[in-house]
Structures are given as structure tokens and as C-alpha cells.
N, C-alpha and C positions, 0 to 999 in steps of 0.2 A: 504493500500500500504506500510505502514511503516514496516510491518512484513515480507516483502520479504527477502529471503536469498540473500546476495550480490553475483552477478555472474560477475560483471564487475571488472576487476582486475587492480587496480591502484598501486599495489606493485609487488614484484617478487614472491609472493606466488603462489602455484599451483592452477589452476582453479578447480572448483568443478566438479561434474560428467559430466557436459555438455562440449562438445568439442568446444563451441563458446566462445571465449575470446577476449575482447576488452580492450586494454590499451591506454587510452586517453592521457597518458603522453609520448607516443612514438613519439618523434619529427622527427625521421628518416622517418617514414611512413607519418606523418603529412605534411612534407615539401618536400617529394620526388618529387613533381611536380615542385618544384622551383630550378632553377640553382643558383650557388653561387652568381652571380651578382644580380639576382632577390631578393634573400634573403637579401642581403645587402641593396638593395633599399627599401624593406619592413621595415627594421629596422629604416632607416632614417625617413620614412613617419610616422610610428607609434610613434616614439620618438617625432616628431613634434605634432602629435595629442594628445599626453599625456599632452599637455599644453592647458587648456581650454580657456585661454585668447587669445592665438595665434589662436585657432580654431575659436573663435567668430569674431575676427578682420579679419582673412583671409577669412572666409565665406562671410562676408559683402563686403569686397573689391572685391572678385571674382565676385559676382553678379553685383556690380556697373561697374566693368571693362568690363564685357560681354555686359551689356546694352549700354555702351559708345563705344563698339567695339575697345577698346584700343589694340594696336599692341601686339602680342605675348601672349595675355591672354589665348586664346584657346589652344595654343601650351603648355603653362605652366601647364594648368589644365590637358590636355591630358597626359602629361608625369609624372604626380604625382598621384593625387587622382583618376582621371579617369582610369588610367592604372591599379590601384589596385582593383577598385570596379565595373568596367563596362566591359562587354564582347567585345564591339566594337561600332563604330558609325553607323553600319548598319548590317543587317542580314549576308551579305557576309563576313564582317569583324569578325562576331561572330563564323564563321565556325571553325577557328583555336582553339578558346577557347573550343567549343563544343567537337572537336576531342581530344583535350588534356585531358579534363575531362573524356571523354569516355575511354581513354587509362588507366585511373586509376579507372575504374569501377564505375564512378560517373555520374549520370544523370544530365540533364540541364532543368531548368524551365526558359523559355524565357519571358522577361518582356520588352516590348517597353516602354521606360521611359517618355512617354508624359502624362501630367496631366494638369488640369485647363485650358482646351481649351474653346473658346467661340464662334468663328465663325463657322457657319454650315459647310463651306467647310473644315475647319480644323478638325472638328469632323468626317466628312466623310473620310478624309485622314487617321485619326487614325484607323478607321474601316478597311480601305484598307490595312494598314500596319499590322493590326492584322490578316487579312485573309492571307497575305503573310507569316506571322510568322507561321500560322497553316500549310500551305503548306511546309514550311521549316522544321517544326517539323516532319511532316509526312514522310519526306525524310531522317530523321535521327533517327535511332532506339533508340538513347540515349536521345531524347527530347520528353518525353511523354506528355508535358503540356505547355501551355502558360498562362501568366497572363494578365488580362485586368483591367483597372481602369475606373470606371463609369464616373469620371470627365474628362476623355479623350474622352468620347462619348456623353456627355450631358452637357448642361449649368448648373452651380451650382445652380442657383436660382430655377430651375425646381425641382431638388432633394430636396432643402430646403423646398419649399412649400409643396411638397408631404410628407415630413417628419413631417411637422406640421399639416398634414391633412387639408390643405387649398385647396380650389377649384381652379383649374387652369382656366385661361382665355381661350377663343377659340384659340387664337394664341399659347398659351402655350400648349394646348392640341395637337396641330399640332407638336410642338417640342418634346413632350413626345412620340407621335406615331413614330416620326423619330428615337428616341432613341431605342424604342422597335424593330423597323425594323433593326437597326444596330446590336443589340444584337442577334436577331433571325438569321440574316445572318451569324454572327460569329459562333453561336452555331450549325447551320445547317452544316456549313463547318467542324466544329470540329467533330461532330458526324459522318459525312460522311467519314472523314479521320482517325477516331479513335484517336483523340487528345483531351486531357482534357483542361478545361478552369478554371483557378482560377479567381474568382472575388475578387479583393482586398478590404479590409476594408479601410474606410477613416474617415473624421471627424464626430463626433457624431451628429452634427446638420443636416447632410445629410444621415446618416447611416440607419435610419429607412426605407427610400425609397429604398436604395440599398438592404437591407435585404429582403424587400417585393418582389422586382423584382427578386432577386436571388432565392428565394423560388419558385416563379412561374416558372422560367426557369428550376429549378431542377425537378419540377413536370412534365414538358414537355419533358425533355431530359434525365432523369435518370431512365427510366423505366427498361431497360434491363441491362445497365451498367452505370457507373458514368461518365458523360461528364462534368457536371458543378459542381464547388465547390464554396461555400461561405466561408468567412473568419470571424473567431470569435476572437476579441481582448479581451483577458481576463483581461486587466486592466480596462475594463468597468464593472461596478458593476453587471449588470443584464445579462451578456453574457453567463454564464454557464447555467442559467435557460432557456435562449432563445435557446441555442443549444439543450437542452433536449426537449423543446417544438417543435422545428423544426424536431427533430427525430421522435416524435410522429406523427406529421403531415405527415412525409414521410412514416411512417409505415401505417397510416390510408389511405394515398393516393396511397399506393403500388408503391412507388418509393424509390430509395436509396438516402441517404444523402451524399453529398460531403462536407467535412469540412477541412479547413486549420486552425490550432490552433496557434495563435501568442499571445505574450504579449501585444504589442501595440507600436505605433511610434509617437504619437502626444501629449504626456502628458503635456508638457509645454504649448503648444497651447491651449489645452482643458482647463487647469486650469486658464490660463490668460483670456480666453473668458468668462468662468463662473464667474470669479471675476468681470470683466468689466461690464457684463450684469446682475449681481446680482442673479444668480441662482446657486443651489448646483452643484458642480462639479460631472460629471458622473464617474470620475476616482475613483478607489478603495482607501480606506482610508490608506492602507499600502501596501508595496511590498509583505509582507507575505500573504495578502489577494489575491493579484494577483497570486502569486506562488501557493497558495492552490487551487484556481479555475482552473488554468492552468493544474496542475497535476491531478485534479479530472476529467477534460475534457478528458485528455489523457487516464486515466484509463477507463472511460465510453466508449470511442471509441474503445479501445482494447476489452472490454467485448462485444461490439456489432459490431465487425469488418465485419461481413457478410452483414450487412445492412448499414454500414457507411464506406466509403472510406475516409481515413483521412491522413493528413500530420502534423507531429509534427515539426513545423517550429520554431526552437529555437537555441540559442547559449548557453543555460543554461545546464551545465553539469549534475546537479541533475535531471532535467526533462528528459534529454537524457538517463541517467542511469536507471531511473524508467521504461522507456519504454523498453529498452534493457532487463532488468531483467524480466519484465512481459512477454515479448514474449518468452524468454527462459524457464521461470518457468512454463508457461502454455503449453509449447510444440508446439507453433504455428509455422507455416511456415514463416520464416523471410523474404522470398522473395514474400509473398503474395502481389498482387498489391494494396490492401487496406491499407497496413501497411507501412508508409513512413516517412522519416526524410528529413529535408531540412535546409540548412544554406545559408546565403548571400555569394555571390562570393566575395572573398577577405578577409573573416573573418572566424574564428573558423575552420581552416583547420585541427586542431588536432581532432575535432569531426568528420568532414566530411570524411576524408580519412581513419581514423581508423575504422569508421563504414563500409565504402566501402570495406576495406580490409578484414573485418570479414563476408562480404556477405549480409549486410542489404541493403534495398532500400534507397538510399540517393541521394539527388540532391543538386546542387548549384543553387540558385536563381540568374540568370544572366540578369541584365538589359542591354539594349543597346539603342543607339540613339545618335543624335547630342549633343554636349556639352550643347548647350542652352536649350535643352529639359530635360536633365538629371541632371542639376545643382541643382534643389530642392532635388532630391534623394541624390546627393553627399553631400549636406549640412547636411542632416539628418544623413548620415553615419559618417561624421566628428564629429558632435555633439554627436552621440551615442558612438563614440570611444574616447571622451574626458576623462580627468582624473575624471570628476564628476561621470561617470558611472563605471569607472575602466576597461572598455573594452580594451583600448589601453595598459594599464599596463599589463594585462594578456597576450595579444597578444605579446607584446614586450618581456615579460619574456620567452615565448616559442620560439620566434625567436632567442633570445640571447642564449638560451640553445642549439638550433640546430647549430647556428654559432660556438659555443664552440665545439660541437661534431665534426663538420667538420674541426675544426682548423682554422677558418677564423678570 
């Protein structure tokens, strides 16, 4: 991959023989979706998130305040971090976000933000909400897919026991059958209405069960076209090899692989648990190892795009450019439904909207749900954007550049 001729133009140089040109530094396109007031609001928020101490304290206080139901807590969250990273507190309230993204040639991946549910009635309600999301997606041409979390549909301990290859009790077997029933109902509806389903990756100690179930569902639902996608977190040491093995299983089983490629979102949690319990961390030894596996996964999926429908879900500019360059240099149809990019709603607008402007398949991953349900997601976004990872600094630099261009 390193020998590719650059075709993504970060300078004012003339593009090569191809007529597709993406300038990821073009802030006018990146923030064309934002009014002046919204841009200023973003600047204030990302400046605050650039302080890791403030993020840590604020996240803890927000969770406590919500639990204690302190006055104005929900209002404060809704008008700051929720407004930036969440599409709405219901499907109805998401419609405006979906329509706005669509007007800028950007697709939407819907994600009901419920996770870590335990009561059976709560798990059933998550299933019902996912079914409503599929119907909503089917009525919007710009919403090709929804995301589900296994921890929103099953009790954690069931997934953990299965991941350890431990035998379930009779009562646990019943709970497992209920999980499979929920998943089949979701996938049946998705296939019927031609909507895709991303199965999110979660913590490593429950992931083996999730992977196994996802592969079974793909074998059942991906014969003709891809309905079900599993997620590969490339910061886990064995994920690249697992993806290759899964593709062989798909080829042998005569079904197509659905793959969402991500770096990963639980690093601190994974390392802390491994240390506390005295086992080797499953996380890659270095960021370079993660980047290498991620980029290798993308290259493999491109080479096998006819039998793998995949999404390059990244905020990393290098990984984005690698895929853009590969698609152009190989002369592939950049609008092919198996070749996709995605970024989180509220982040990396310079990547999303410049890709969309150039004609690539790109989506915003848009979570929705009540504040109490999406707060774990919001805490992860705040931490991800802290100065430790440098995300907020990068975003703030681009926002300031656009504000200067607008004379704000």
C-alpha cells in the first residue's frame, strides 16, 4: 500500500489524471452544514474538551447528577455535548438530522444508544425500538443501516459465559434462546425491508460470543446480499486474522461477509481489567500495530470487495486517504454499495463532507435516545476528544480556521 501514487490533494497542486479530488483541508465544505452560531458553539465545546481534567470531572459529575435527578442536569447535557454528538432523543427527533445530512449527500447509520440492559422487559423494549428504527430507515433513502448492541439485547453474564465456553444452566439456556429470537426478529425485518444491521463490537470478555453469533447470522442472512455486518476492533491483537478466517468461512459457506472496521473504544477499560485480573492485555502493544492491522484490513476488503461489504469507520486521515487512493488507482466504482466510509456524528466533518462532496459513500454514525441511555456513549466521546488523544485539538484547529475564513 505504501507504493500508491498520492491522489488525495492536501495542497493546491493539480490533481493527477483522475478527475476525483478530495481536499480534506477544505473547511468551507467541511462546515457548510453549520451556521455561524453552531460553529461558535462547537468551538466552545471542543475548547472545553481539550482539557482532560475538566472532561474527567465533568463526566463523573454528569453521571452522578443524572442518577440523583438533580434539576437542570438533563437540560444542560442536552444543550452541550448531547446536541453535538446525538441525533435526537427519539426517532422522530432524528428526522431533522437525517434530512440535513441527506441534503449534503451524506448517509445516516442509526444507533439506538441503549446498552447494558438486564431486565427481560427492557431487552424486549430495545428489540422493539430496533424494529422501529428499521422501519424508519426503510422510509428514508439516506438511512441504509442501523446499529445494534448485543448488550442491549442480552444479559452480560450470558455472553461472558459463552465467551468462556462455559455450559449454560437450563434457565440461562432459556435466556440465550430469547436473545436469538430477538436477533432473528430484527434480522428478518431488516432483510424484508432491505436495511442493513451493524452488530457493534464490545468488551473482549464478551466478544467471542458476539463474534460467534454474528457469524451464524451472516451465514443465515447474507446469502444473496449483505444484511448483517460484524465489527472488527483492530486494537485487539488477533482481529485481523479473525477477519481473514471469517472471510474464508463465508466463502466456504457461500455467503458474503459484512465487516465494519474500527480501531476500538474500550482501551483503558480493557487494560485496567487485564491488570486487575492478572492476564495479558488483549490490546495491541503499540498504536503502530493497531494502525498497521487496520490499514491491512482495509486493503484486504478492497481486494475482495465483491464478497465483502465493508465500512471503513475511522477518523484517521491516513487510513481514509489509503482507501480513497486505492479505489481511484484500481479504477473501482466509488459508489459501489460494498465500499463505504463512516465517521461519528459531531466529529471529523472535514473527512465526512469532503468525501461526500467528491461522490464517495459516506455516512454519519448517528446515535439517538434519552439522555440517561446515551450518557455512557457521551462519556466515551468526551474522553476520546480529550487532549490525551489530541482529537479535540485537531477539531478545534479546523473550527478556528473556518471561523477565521468566515470572519467570525
